[in-house]
Structure formats: C-alpha cells, structure tokens
C-alpha positions as CSV (number, residue, x, y, z in Angstrom):
1,M,44.2,10.2,-22.3
2,A,44.3,5.9,-22.2
3,G,44.7,3.6,-24.8
4,F,44.6,-0.3,-25.4
5,K,45.1,-2.7,-27.5
6,Y,43.9,-5.0,-28.9
7,F,39.9,-6.5,-29.1
8,T,38.4,-8.3,-31.7
9,F,35.5,-6.5,-32.0
10,T,32.1,-8.5,-34.2
11,D,28.8,-7.3,-32.4
12,T,30.1,-4.8,-29.7
13,R,27.4,-1.8,-29.3
14,E,28.1,-0.5,-25.7
15,I,30.1,0.6,-23.3
16,T,30.3,1.3,-19.2
17,V,32.8,3.2,-18.0
18,E,33.9,3.1,-14.3
19,F,35.7,6.7,-12.7
20,S,35.7,9.0,-9.9
21,G,37.1,12.2,-8.9
22,R,35.1,15.5,-9.5
23,A,34.9,16.2,-13.3
24,E,31.6,17.1,-16.1
25,G,32.2,16.8,-19.7
26,F,32.5,13.5,-21.8
27,L,35.2,10.6,-22.8
28,H,35.8,10.7,-26.4
29,I,36.2,6.7,-27.2
30,S,38.3,6.1,-30.5
31,H,40.4,4.0,-31.9
32,S,43.8,5.7,-32.1
33,P,45.1,9.0,-30.9
34,E,43.1,11.2,-32.4
35,G,40.6,9.3,-34.9
36,E,37.6,9.5,-35.1
37,I,35.6,9.3,-32.2
38,I,33.2,6.0,-32.1
39,G,31.5,7.3,-29.3
40,S,31.4,9.7,-25.7
41,A,30.1,9.0,-22.2
42,E,28.8,11.4,-20.6
43,I,30.7,12.3,-16.9
44,L,29.4,13.5,-14.3
45,A,32.0,12.1,-11.0
46,E,30.9,14.2,-7.3
47,G,33.5,12.4,-5.4
48,Q,32.2,8.7,-5.7
49,H,33.0,5.9,-8.6
50,Q,30.3,6.4,-10.1
51,T,29.3,4.4,-13.8
52,S,28.0,6.0,-17.2
53,R,27.1,3.4,-20.3
54,T,26.8,4.5,-24.1
55,A,26.7,3.0,-27.4
56,I,29.4,2.7,-30.0
57,R,30.5,2.0,-33.2
58,P,33.3,-0.1,-33.5
59,R,34.8,-0.6,-37.3
60,P,34.5,-4.7,-37.4
61,G,38.2,-7.0,-36.4
62,I,40.8,-6.2,-34.3
63,Q,41.3,-2.7,-33.2
64,A,43.0,-0.6,-30.2
65,L,40.7,1.4,-28.0
66,Y,42.0,5.2,-26.6
67,F,39.7,7.2,-24.3
68,R,40.1,11.3,-23.7
69,F,37.9,13.2,-21.0
70,E,37.3,16.7,-22.3
71,G,35.3,18.7,-19.7
72,S,36.5,19.9,-16.0
73,G,38.0,19.0,-13.0
74,S,39.9,16.1,-12.7
75,L,39.0,13.0,-13.4
76,N,40.3,9.2,-12.6
77,F,39.0,6.9,-14.6
78,H,39.1,3.0,-13.6
79,S,37.7,0.1,-16.3
80,F,35.4,-0.3,-18.9
81,T,32.9,-3.4,-20.6
82,L,32.5,-3.9,-23.6
83,E,29.0,-5.2,-24.3
C-alpha cells in the first residue's frame, strides 16, 4: 500500500498510473487505507514501464489517496497523474 496526502478534488474524473515489474491484478484507489474503492486500474506488467488509465469517483474537497495492489507477482508503482 502507498498513501499520498493531500489533493483538492473538484473536477477530477480519471487517473493514470505508471508502473513496471511482473504482475497481474488491480491497483485499487481509495481515500483511506481501508476505505471505499473509488477506482481500480487494471495491471498487466510484463517487465517494462507501462501505464494504465481508469475512471475514479473521488469525494469533493481535500482528500488523501491510497493505492493497494491486489493480484499476483511483483509491482513497482512509479507515479500517477490526476486528470
């Protein structure tokens, strides 16, 4: 799990995550470590740097973001971009 604080959400609707490694599964995104999932990026990492873009449903206002990988293999999470 990785957590980042704080972001102001107004019109954010998508997120792009950059990753590498050898893994398959989903990177779940929430506002708290055990909170409701606001988006899930599909992960199919085959060694090289890759990106995955997905819709998110953040609560308006100032919020943290937490990323939790669920799947198999080893994932290197590099960065994310809010759109």
